[in-house]
N, C-alpha and C positions, 0 to 999 in steps of 0.2 A: 417561509417553510417552518413547520413545527419541529419539535425535538426529535420525534421518531423518524421523520423523513430526513432530517439533517443527519442523524446517525447512520441511516441507510446509505445516503450519498457518500459519506465519509468512508464507510465500510467498503464500498466499491473501489474507492481510490486506494485504500490501504491494501486491498487484496490484489490489486493490479501488480503484476510482477515487475515490469519495467516502466518506470515513469521518469520523465525529465521535466516535470513541472510541479508547482505548488498549487494548493487550493486555498481559497479565501472564504472566510466566514464573515459576512458583512451584516451589520446591523447598527441601529442608532444607539447613542449613549443611553444607558439605563434599560436597554432592551433585554438584558440578561445574558449576553454573550459570555462574559467572563464567568458568571455564575454557572452557566451551562458547561463550559470547558472544565472548570475546576471540580464541579460536583457531579458531573455526569459523564462527560466525554473521556477524561483521563482514566477513570475507573473502568469504563467500557473497553477502551483500547488495550489497557494493560492486562485485563482479564481475558480478552478475546484473542490477543495476538502475543507472540513471544517477543515483544518489543517494549522498551522503556520510553515513556513520554518525558521529554525535556521541555518544560514550560518556562518561557522567558518573557517578562514584561519589558517592553522597550521604553516605557515611560521614564524619563529622566536620563537615559543613556545618551552619551554625547559623542561616541565614536564607535566605529566598527571594532576597534581593538577591545573596547569594553564588552561588546557582545561576545567576541571570541573568548575573552577571559571567563565570561559567564558560562558559555558553553563548556569550556574545559573544566570549570569548577563542578558543574552538574555531572559531567561524565565521570570525572574523578571520584565524585561522591558516590555514584552508583557502583563503580568498579571496586572502590575500597570496601564498601559494605558487602558486595558480593564475595570478595576474597576473604573478608573477615568472617562471614558466615561459614564459608568452607572450612577455614582453619578452626573455627569454633567447634565444628562437628568432629574434627580430628582431636583437638585438645580442648576439653571442656573448661580448663582453667584459663584459657586465653582471655586477656583483658581487652574488651572491645569498646572503642569510643565512637560515639555518633557525631556526625558533622552538623553544625547549625547552618542551614542553607538560607536563612533569612536575608533579604536584600540589604538590610541595614548593616550586616556584619561581613558580608562575603568578600568585599574588596580588601578590607584590612586583614582578614583571614588569609587571603591569597598571597599578599606580600610577605606576611610572616611565614607562610608555608614555604615559599621559595627560599627564604633565608634559613630554613631548617629549624626555626624556633618552636614549631608545633609538630608533633608526631601523631598521626591519625591512624596509621596502618598497624596491623598486628605485628608483633615483634619480628624483625627480619625483613619486613616489606618496605620498599622504598617508594615514596610518593613520586619522586622524580622520574622513576622508570615508567610510571603510569602516564605522566605528562608526555614523556618522550614517545610512548606508544601512540598517544593521540595525535601528536604532531607529525609523526612519521607515517601514519596511515595503517599501522599494525592493528590499531583498534578502529574498526570500520563503523562509520556513522549509519550504515544500513541497519544496524541493530537498534536504532533509535527513531522515534517520531518527534520532530521538532514542532513546537507551537509558539509562534511569536504573537504576543498580545499587545494591545495599545499601540498599534502601528502608527496611527495618525498623531499620537502624542509624543513621538520621538523628536529630538532636536536634530537628528541626523537627516540628511537629505533623502528623499524618497528614492532617488536613483542609486545612492550608495546602499540603502537597505535592500532594494530589489536586486542589486548586483550580488550582495552577499547571499541572499536567499537563492538566487539563480545558481551560485556556485555549489550550494548544498543540494538543491533539488535537481538541477539540471546536469551537474557533473559527477555527483557521487551517488545518484539514485536514492537520495534520502527523502523519506516522506516528510513533507513540510506543509504546515498550515499557518495562515496569516489571519489574525482576528482584527477587524478594522471597522471603523465608521467611515465608509467611503463617501457618504454625503458631505461630511465635513471637508474631506480632501478636495472633492470636486468643486466645492464653493470657494476655494482659495486660488491665488494667482497662478501657482505652478501646476495646476491641474492637468494641463496638456502633457507636460513631461511625465507626470505620474502615469497617465493613461498609456503613453507610448511604451514605457518600460513594463508596465503591468501586462500588456498584451503578449510580451515575450515570456514572462515568468509564470503567470497565473493561468492555469488551464481550466479551472472551474471556480465559479463564484457562487456561493450558497447564500442566499438572502435569508438571514435568520430572523424568525419571529417566534417569540416564546408563546406558548399557550398557557396563560396564567393558571388555568384550571389544572394543568399537569404538574406545575411546580409550586403551587400554593402551599401545600403541607410542608415541603422542604424549606421554603422561605420562612414560614411561621415557626418551624422547629428551630431554625438557625437564629431567630431573633431572641429566643429564650425569654419570652414574656412571662409575667407573673401568671400562675396557673389559672386563676379565675378569668383574667383578661384573655389569655390564650384560648381558653375554651369558648368564651363569648365570641371572639373573632372567628374561630372555627365554625361556630353555629351560624354566623352571618357571612359565611364565605360566598354564597350566591349573590348576596347584596353587593359585596365588595367587587366581585368580578363583573357584575352587571354594570356597576357605576364606571369602572375602567373602560368597559366596552362602549358604553354610551358616550363617554367623553373621548373615545378613540385614543386611549393611552394603554401602552404595554410596558411602561417604565417600572422595572423592578425596584430601582432605587427610590422612586416615588412611593411605591407600596411600603417599603421598609420605613421610610421617613414618616409616613402617615400613621403606621401602626405603632411606632415607638412614641410619637407625640401623643397618640391616643392613650397608650398605657400610662404615660406621665400625668395626663389630665385625669384619668380614672383614679390614680393613686391620690392625687390632691383632693378630688371630690369625695373619695371614700373616707378620708380623714375627717371631712366636714360632716358627713351624714351618718357616720357609723352609730352615733348615739341618739339619732333623731326619730327612731321608731319606724323607718321606712322599710318595706319588705324588699327581698331580693328582686321580686318582679318589678317593683317601682324603680329600683336602681337600674335594672336591665333595660327598662323602657327609656330611661334617660340616656343610658349608654348608647342605645340604638340611634337616637337622634344625634348624639355627639359624634358617633362613628361616621355617620353619613357626611356630617360637616367636615370632619378631618380628611376624609377621602377626597371630597370635592375640592376643598380649599388647597390641599396638597398638590393635586393635579393642576389647579390654576396657577400655583406658585412655581412649581418645578417644570411642568411641561408646556404650559401656555405662556410662561414668562410674564405673568401679570405684574404690572407696575404697582407696587404696594402703596404708592402715594395716591393712587386713584381709588383706593377702597373708601367707600363712604358708608358709614353705619347710621341707621336711623332708628330712633326709639319708637316702637310700634305698640299697639294696644295688646295684641295677642301674638303668641308664637304658635305657628302650625307646623312648619316644615323647615328643616335645615338644608335639605337637598335642593339647593336653589341656583346651581350653576348649570347652564346648558351650552350647547355649541353655538347658539345664536348670540351669546354675549353673557356678561356677568350681571347677576341680579343680587344685590346685597340686602335690599330691604325685604323683610320677611312679611308674607301676606297674612292677613287676619281672617281666620275662619273657625278656629277651635274655641272651646269653652273653658278657657283658663280663668283664674280668679283675679289676676293682677297684671299691671303693665310691667313688661320686662324688656331689657335690651335684647336684640336678636342674637347673633352668633359672635358678637364682638370679642368676648373673652377667649373664644376658641381661635378666631382669626389672629388676635393679638399674640397668643402664645405660639402659633405656628410661624408667625413672622418674626417675633422678637424673643421667643423663649422666656417670656415674663408672664407671671400670673397676675391678673387683675382681680385680686381676691374679693373685694366688696361686690364688684359687678358679677363675678362668677357665682358667688353664693346667693345673690339675689335671683339670678336665673335658675340655679339649681333648686332652691327652696320653692319657688313659684311653680316650676315644672313638676317637681316631685309631689307637691300637694295636689296638683291637677291629676297626676297618675294615681295618687292615693284615693282621691275622690272617685275616679273612674273604677278603681278596683272595688271600692265600697258599694258602688252602684252598678256592679257588673250585670245584675239581672235586668236593669233598665236599659243598659246599652245593647244587650241581646235583643230585648223586645223592640228597641228603636229600629232594628233592621229585621223585624219578625218575618218578613217575606223571604229571608235567606235561611230561616230555620228549616232543618231537614224533616221534622215531624211535627204534627199538631201537639203531641205530648210535650215537646220542648217549649213551645209557646205557652201552653197552659200551666206547666210546672213553674216557669219563671214568673208568670202573672200571679200565681198563687203566692209565691215568695213576696212579690211586691205588696199584695193586699194584706198579707200577714204582718209584714213589717210596718205597714201604714196603720193597721188597726192597733198594733201594740206600741205605736208611737216610737219607732226605731229610726225614722228618717229625720235628718236635719230639716228645719222649716224652710231653709233656703233651697232645698231640693224639690219643693212642691211644684214649681213651674215645670220642671223637667218631667215629673211624674204625671201631671195632668196632660201635658202635650202628648206624651207617648201613650198613656192609657186611654185617653179620650179617643185617640186615633184607632186604637185596637177595639174599643167598644163599638165604634161605628163600622169598621171595615172587616173585622175578624169575628167578634162575638155577636155583632148586631143586637146589642142589648143596652138600652139607654139607662137601665137601672144601675148598671156598673158606675156610670158617671155620678149618680146621686150618692152611691155608697162612698165613693172617693171624696166627694164634697163633704158629706156628713163627718167622715173620719178626720178630715183636715180641719174643719171648723171646731170639732171637739178638742183636737190637739192644740189648736191655737189658744184655747182658754188658759193653758199653763205655760206657753212659750212664746206668746205674741211679742213680748218685749225684746226678744233677740232677733226678730224678723227684720231683715234689711229691706225696707220697702223701696229703696232706691237702687239696690244692687241686683245681682244675679239676672241680668237681662239676657234672654235667649231669643233666638230666632224661631218663633212658633210656626209649626206646620199646621196645627189644628186651630181653626178660628174660634171655636167655643172655648178651648183651653186658654186662648189669649184673653178673651172677654172675662172668663172666670178669674184669671190672674189679676185683672184690674179690680174686679169685685172683691177678691180676697184682700187685696192691698187696702181697699177702702175700709173694709171691716177691721183690719189690723190697725189702720190709722185711727179709726174711731175708738177702738179699745185703748190705744196709747193716749189719745187726747183725753178720754174720760179719766184714765188713771193719773195723768199729769195735771189735769185740772184739780183733782183731789189733792195732789201734792202742792199745787199753788195755794190752795185754800189753807193747807196745813202750815206752810212756811210763812203765811201772812198773818197768822194768829197772834204771834208775839213779835215785839220790836227787838227783843234780845238777839244779838248777832245779826243785825240788819244787813251789814255789808256782805257777809257770807250767804245770807238768804237771797240777796239781790243777784249775786252771781249764779246761784243755783236756779233761780227763776229764769235768768238769761239762757242757761244751758238747756233747761227743759223747753223753753220757748223755741230755741233754734232746732232742737231735735224734732219737735212736733210740727213746727211751721204753721201754727194755727193762728190765723189773723182774725178769726171771728169771735174768739173768746174775749172776756174782759181783760183789761190790763192788770198790772200788778199793784200799782199805787192805790187804786180805788178799793182794793181788797184789804188794805191796812187801815186801821182806825186812825183818823186824823190826829186825835189826841196823842197817840203813841208817836206819830211822826213829829209833832210839835215838841214832845218831851225829848226825842232824839236830838233835835236841833239845840235844845237847851243844854244837854249834858255831854254831847259828843265832843271829843277833842278835835283839834284842827285836822289831824291826819284822816280821821273817819269822814269828816265833812268833805275833804277833797276826794276821797274814794267814792263817796255818794255822788258828788258832782260828776266825776269821770264816768261812772256807770250811766248816769242819765244822758250825758253828752254822747257817749258811744252808742247807746241804745237808740237815741233819737235820730242819730245820723243813719243808722241801719234801717229803722222802721217807721220813723215819723210818728211820734206818739200822738200828736193832735189829730192826725188823719185816721190812724188805725185804732186808737184807744181814746175816743173823745170823753169817755166817762172819767178818765184820769185827770182831765183838765181842772175839775173842781178841786182835786187834791193839790194840783200845782198852784192854784190861786191861794189856797189856805197856807201853803208853804211860803209864798211870797209875802203875805201879810205878817206871818210869824217872823220871818227874817227881818223885815222892816222894823218890827218892834224890838228885836234883839239888837239891831244896829244903833238904836237910840239909847240902849242901856249902857251906861258908862262903866259898869262893873266887869264886863267881859274883856278878855285880853285883846291887844292890838292884832296879834296873829290870827286869832279866831275871827275878829271882825273882817280882816282881809280875806279870809277863806269864805266867809259868809257872803261877801260882796261878789266873789267869783261864782259861788253857787247861785246867787240871785240872778246874775247875768245869764247863766245857762237856763234857768227856769223861765226867764223872760223870752229867750230864743224859742223855747219849746212852746210857750203860750202864743208867740207870734208866728208859729208854723215855719220857723227857719231851720229846716232839717239839715241844711248844709253848714 
């Protein structure tokens, strides 16, 4: 039963003149019963009826005497304040003190009150006379509405509690309400005794179910979240409520838990990205993903009682969706389907924080930066993403305007070269299915190849793999990569020729050759040794110190193991033979140092391995 229907049922009970029974508000833990009573019901009853509501939590109370003390305390509090207000109207100088009614202080206060150490009444008023009026029946409980909360959490037996409530509701005609999680009581051993006594005392049981949509704003306001987080949560109210409904949860405490943890995560992330140049829109996109995960995971932990030892995280290639828990079971591995630029861990840092309240900083920032860059790219390519789903556009003008933006940016070289695959896939599809114009494709190709002349070196020929929808775009992507590779090879071959001109700085030039070779992956070009004049290499062996000889040997050994010089660069073998002859001559020379001779022997052994095709 929702809030309004619950209020209506309670109104009928309160308005009934003669009642000898209590009513029960029943609901699961976290369903919002207590929140409803404190924030809605009490205000409603005290404004609609000339009665005071006495709210008592039975949690932690150990005897009926403690309950009676609590009742007397509340009644005395009400009467003292009423009398104080009356006297204040008569004597404006009257000193009025308020009573602290918090549960943590009331018992100590009560004992001091009886011993006369505290005076709470206006001058001349006696607190003992008020207590006497309560116990003698001069002060009637009919002027009050009693609400006993946390019934199932009391350590007093249910029969004693129901007996006390029966004496109030049944014998004094006092309106009495019990707030309880009856499912918990019925699951225990003494359930039969409870049901037997309940049948005599309780005349109406209201099964309370909050409507989250009705109380969402009140819950949010009560949390006092940071203003930007609060507004974001409010903007995503429908998403939050839909998730709770889908996972069959109405637990208010779970909602509060999820939103507080979400705020803390937002604060931590905000500190990290505030100076990184990301837009508010980029940030909000990431917050949206994170909010869904916080809600899902909180419900799993709090309501579904998930065993945290069973959580398994798996590093996946791409991140698509954090909203990955459903009623059929828990799915922690995140599926790959979106177009992000790097591998990231799934939701591990969020899950870890919700479980342990600890931030895994390195992992969190890895996820944040990768995801934010993806959102940033999407924002930069907004017109392309609109055209990707052109069939959803409302007008032809929307398609044509965005296509004009794409062509204008392409012609003025405003796109990153790594965006070209995405551009061709989307625009070739439009050229065929919307514009029916093959010349568009050629214009795109011409502009791309023109732009490549100045930026081909930064083109990642192995990266930016997308799932092509257009066959011709996929084929052109391969063609474009071949053209780029050819440009890079031509350029790097020029570099190889340049670094082979002089023997000066041979070791640094060898490592530069290796780097260029690995980048290009060109097995068809000539090797490096054959490009160097053999006289320069012979001179190197004569003048090089032992350290450089070992560096030269290490380079040859590593490169041969990776690429097999004899098989891939047969033209280099003539140079290897020349080097072996030169080393043999130097070893016969008695004027060189023992250390250098030793290093030359090691170099000779490596060159012999190369000559014998021993790549391993």
